[in-house]
N, C-alpha and C positions, 0 to 999 in steps of 0.2 A: 759219061755218067758221073754224078757227084758222089762224094764220100758220104756214106750213111751216118746218121747221128747215132749216138750210143743207145738211145731209146729204140730206134729202129732195129739195131743189132740185137737188143735184148728180145724184142718181139719176134724177129726172124733172123736167127744166127746164120742161115745159109746165104744171106745176101752177100754180093760181091763187095769186098772191102771190110768184112766183119770177121777178120781173122782173130783168133784168140790173142788178145792183148790184155795187159794188166788193167787198162782203162775200162774195157768192156766187161772183164770179169768182176771188177769192183762195182760196176753199174748193175750187174745181175744181182750181186750180193745185197745191194742197198736199194733195189728198185722200189720196195715198199717201205723203206725206212722212214720217209717223210710222213707217212700216214700214221705211224705209231707214235704215241706220246712218250716223251722221255720219262722213264720210271723214276729217276732221281728227282726230276723237277716236280713230278706229281707227288712224290713222297714229301718233298720239302714243302709244297703248298698245303698238303693235308696237315702236316705237323704245325706249320705256321698258323693255319686257321684254327686248329684245336687250341693251341696256346693262346691265341687271341680271344677266343670265346671264353676260355677259363679265366683269363685275365679280366674280361669284362664282368663276369659274375663275381669274381673276387673283389673287384672294385666296388660293386654294389653292396656286398657283404660288409665291406669296411666302413660304410656309412653308419653302421650300428656301433662302431667302437668310439669310445669317448676320448681316447688318447690323442687323436689328431684333430686339427682345426678343420672348419668347413672348407677353407681354401685348399688344404691338402687333399681332402676327399674329392672335391670337384676336379682338381688337377689330376688325381689318380684316375678318375673316370674318363677324363679327356685323353690322357695318355693311353689308356686301355682301348678306347674307341678309335683313336687315330693311328697309334703306333703298334697296337696289338701286343705281340710278345715282348716288346721293349718295356712294357709295363713292369715286368718282373725286375728290371734294373731299378726302376723307381721304387718299387716295393722293398727291395733289399737295401738301397742306399738312403732312403728317407728315414731318419732316426725314429720319429714318433708316429709315422704313418702306419695305421692298422695294427697297433700293438696293444696288448692288454696291460693294464696298469696293475 
């Protein structure tokens, strides 16, 4: 008889060759781990999305300011659409972009 797979041992621990080993214990612990989303990744994605949406609307609001040229305004909109949260770097470092005179 062949050695059972870890999945078989998790389903039926009484099978011959399914003695308690570290490998099978870890398999039991993480049997459903793949089905669960990574909370850190989900949190990062939500924050990234929210910052991107706020950046997009801020870039639209900046079209109303007279301090920046049309080129800067269009570039700000494109940065917000394509790079999302990296818009805030552009917002901070562009001297005349979206500033009140």
